[in-house]
N, C-alpha and C positions, 0 to 999 in steps of 0.2 A: 489689666494683667502683669503689664511688668512692677506694678506696686506688690502684687499679691506674691508675685515670684521669685521675688528679690534680688530682680536684676539689676534695680536701681543702690541697692545695699552694697551686693557683690563687685559693682565696676565702679561705683563711686562718680559718678561723670560731673567733671566741675560744675560748682554752682556760685562760685567764686573765687578770688584769687587764691592760686595753689600757694603754697609754701615755697618753692622754688621760685615763682614768677615775684613773691613780695620780697624774698633776698635779691634779685635781680637788682629789684626798686629801689632800694636800700642801698645797695652797692653804689648806683648811679650818682648817689648824693655822698659816698663815704669821703674821708679825709683822714689822712696820717699826718699828723701835726701839722694841718693846715694845707697837704700836700694831697691833688685830687688821686684816687686810684684809678688805674688804666680801665676803661671801658671793658664789660666782660668779651665781647667778640675780640679784642686786642689781638694782635698778632703774638704768636708764643716769644719771642723774641723781645718785644716790649713787654710784656708780664715779666720775662725772667729778670731784665736790667732793671724793673721796677724793685722788683723784692729783692736782688743784691744788692742793694741800696738801703735795704732798712734793716735796723739791728735786731735780735733775737726779740728781745721785747714788743716789738712793733709789730714783726712779723705773728706772733702769738695772740696778739690783742686784732688780730685782724682773722685770724682762725677763729677765736673765740665767740667774736661779733655777726662773723658774716660767714657761717660755716659749710651753707650750702653753695655758697660761690667759690670762695678759696679751696676747697675742696676737690672741687669740678674745675678748675682754672688750669689749664695748660699751661707750662712754664714757672709757677710756683713750687720749689722745692719740694721732694717726695714728704720729708719728714713734715714738713708743716701741711700737708695735705694729709696725711694719716692723724695728724692732732685735730684736725677741722674736722674730718668725717667720723672720727670718734664722737666727737659731741653732736654732729647730725644724727647720728645712729642712736645715742642715747635718748634725744629728743623723741625720733621716730618711732621708737620701741616703747613708750609712755604713752603717746599719742594710741599707736595699735594695741596695747593692752587695756588701756581703757575702751576703745573699740568694740574690744572683745568679751568686755562684760555690759555693753550697752543694751538694753530690751530693746529699744526703740529700730535698732537692725535686727533683719531677719537671721535664724539660725545659719544660713549658709555665709552672711556678712559677717558675724560674729566669727565663726570657724576659722574663714580665710584672715580676719583681723588676728586672730592667733596663730595662725602660722605665719603672719608678716612677722610679728613681735619675735615670735622663737627665732626667726633666723635674723633677726637684727642684733638679738641678743647675741646670736653664735657669731654675728661679724665682730662682737664687742669684747670677743675673747681675749684674753694677754697674749701679745705677740704678734698678733695678726695686724697687716698691714694694707689698709683697705685706701688706694689712689683714688677711689672716685667712687660716690654713691649719691644718688637722687632717686628717692623713694616717690615720684610722680608718676600717675598711674601704674603700671607693669616694675617701671622701676628700672634703675642701669647699675651699674657696678663694675669695680676693678679693684683688684689685689695682686699684691708682689710678693713674691717669693724670692727671698735672697736680698741681699744689699744691691740697690737699683743705683747708688752712688758710687759704689766702687767695683761693680761690673764692667767686664772687659765685653762679655757677649750676653748679650738680652734679648730673650725669645717673647715673642706674644700671641698668645692664645686668642682666634677669634671663632667665634663656638656660631653654632649655626640656628635656626629655626627655635620656637619655642623658649627658649632663653628670656630671662626675665629674674628679679630678685630672689622667688621661691624654689626657680631652679638653677640658680647660680652656683647651688651646690646641693647635692644629694648623699644619703646615708646608703641606700642602697642603688646599685648601678653607679658607683661613685664616679667613676673616670668616665661617664658620660655628659658629666656636667665642668664648666667652667672650671672650677677651684680641682675638681679631681684632677682633670687634666693637667693643670697647670701645675700640681703638687707634683705627680707623676714624672712631668716631663723634665721637673728641677731635679729627682733624683735619679733621673737618668743623663741628666745634665752632668751630675756630680761623679756617678761611675764614670762616665767616659771620658773625663779631665779631672780629678779627683783636685789639683792644684787649681786650677783657674777659676777665677771670680765669675761667677755669673747669675743671671737671675731671672726669674719668669715672672709674666704678667698674665693672668688671667683678665683678659679682656671683654666684660659682657657690657661695656659704655656705649653702645648703640640699640636701637630700636630693632628688634629680630620681628619677622613675621612670625604668624603664630599659624601654626598647624602649614599644612600644604596647599594651602589655597591661592587664590589670586595674587596675593604680597608677595609669597614665597616664588610664583611662578614670573616677577615683574624685577626692574632694577631699582625701581624708586626707593624703596628703604635700602639698599646698596651703596646707592649716591649716597643717603644722608650719612649712613654709617662709615662710607669711606671717606667723607670731609673728616671725619670724627677721628678716625685712625691717621691720615695724614696728620693732624694736629697732634695726637699721643707722638709719632715716629718721631715727630720734629723738636720735640720737649725730649726725649731722652739724652741721658748724656753723649754728646758729642762724640767722644773718644773713646765708645763703645759699637763694636757692629751688631745688628740687629738682624733678625732669623724670623718671620712668620710664620705660625702654623694655623691654617685656616681649614674648619672642619665644615663640609658642608655648603649652608647659605654662606658660610663665612668667608667660603672661596669665592664667590660674587662679589663680595666686600672687598677684597682684598684684589681681586683683578681691576675692578672700577678706580681703587685707589692706585693701584701699580705706577702709576706712569709719572704720577705726583708724588711720592714717595722721595723722601731724601736717600742719599746717596750709602748713607750708613746703614740700609738695607741691604743684606748682601743676598739673602735668600726669602725666596717665597715657597712652603710648603702646602701643598692641599691634599686633602685628603675626603674619598668619597664626596667630590665635586660636581655638581650639578652643571660645572661649566663657569666661565669666567668672563664671560661677555665678551669675547675676543676670539675670533678664526685660529688663533696661533698663538706660540708662547711670543714672536717676536711682535705681533700685533699688542701685547701690552705693554711696550712701551719704557722698559725698564732694565738695567744694567743687571738686577739680581739675577741669580740663578733661579730657577724655576722648577720646581720636582712636584711627581704627582704620585699617590697611592691608593689604588682600593683594591678591598680585600673581594674575592670571587662571587663572596655571598655577601654582598652589598646591594641591597634592593635600587640604590641611585643607579647603579647600572641600566636599568630600565627606564630611565627618564628619557624621553628623547631628548640627546641635545643639536638644539638647534635655537634660532633667533627670529621672531619673525611677527612683525609688528608692533613688537616690544615687549612679547609673550618667550617666554625659555631663555638661556641665557649663554648659546651658542655652543662652541665644538667642545669635544669632551677630551678633557688635558691627556688623560690615559692612551687617547688615540695616536697610531704612528704616526700620523702627520700634524701632530700636535707640537712638538719640540719639545716636552717637558722630559726631565730625567725621572725614569720610573722605579720606584722602590717596591721592596719587597713589602708584602703586609701579612706573611705567618705569622698564624695565630691568632690574628685581630676578629674573624669571628663576627663578621656584618658591618653595619653603618655608627656603630657606636663603641668600636671595640678598640681603635687605633692606640691610644692612650692606654690600654691597659697592661701591668706587668707582665712581662715575659711574651710578650709580642714582637716580632722585627720591625713592625712600624714604629714602634717607641724606643727601641735599641734604634732605629736609624734617623729619628728625632733629635735623640739625643745627642749623635754624633755630629748632626748638621747644627745643631745649635752651640757645640761648643767647636767647629770647624774641624773636628775629626775625621777629616773625609774618609780615610785609610783603609776602616774596614766597614764602610758601609752596606749594605745588604743592597743590591740590584734587582728588580723585578725578571724575573724568567724571560720575558719578552725584551726586555732591555739590559744586556749586558753589560752594555757599555756605556752605563749611564754615571760613572766617575771620569770620561775621556773628557778630558781638557780642562780639568780642575787641578791646580798645581798644589803641590805639598800633600800631596796623597800618599 
């Protein structure tokens, strides 16, 4: 039955070594002028120190010879990662173009391959800065808006369920996808503080749950995602402060990661959150300011905010006792509208991302959400 329905060609279960696994195996034996490269699982500071000691030619060779590793390795300079990921994207695009014309695949399999080829072609457009790209299974990616090296304020979008390479960006409902969210926030930050160098990362570099099933109700994928988020945050420029904007299940990832995040993360904003796997903000174990926003029409409010036997994600960040600073969501219009231009939520995000707290709009139920913030 599976063969005749095309399941095997749509989901492409691994029958051999994936390109990513092959790349990691090759990287393990790689040398630069006789010097071994750091293992792919090395701490960020080890990777950063190694690449800092290479010249431009050596960095370029590694990016071209091991793109699926270099392009996804926290600690590698951003521009080297952009270069590596262009190589990986170009190769992945050609693979999917060939698959889209392969008559051995089912019609559904060829259609999916065509969609992936189209997505990779879009990500290869001039000027795009792809910070991470892994085409394995549903795939993972991250993209930078602005100059990451020069930014004094960096914002990171952490999206929720149903995020993969095909949903990384959308034409319809563009502000519900990571790329649209990040582009919208970047514009809001420039409007809030025109002279401040800032950058925004659309970070879909973790395996998100598919739908609202068991994976979405547990913390398993959030734990894996949190480790990746911690690594990213540690690799960002040390002299830039960072704000996390965590949507839906992304707020679970941020909650799990919060205690281990570096001090440069000054603000954690959760939108449409099912919970942060904590009873209150203090339990998150972070010195960062914790903000929460939820539109009155957001269906997530109907999800039980509890945790029992590993199911559920704990207290509601919008509840009186949680301790988050609650923001206005005027105009957001449901679960996926928080980054839409013209909304109070996006305006607030832009101001928080740039530290322009003075005119942040609090939620009606929390008119004192700015209390204790200096410089407002």
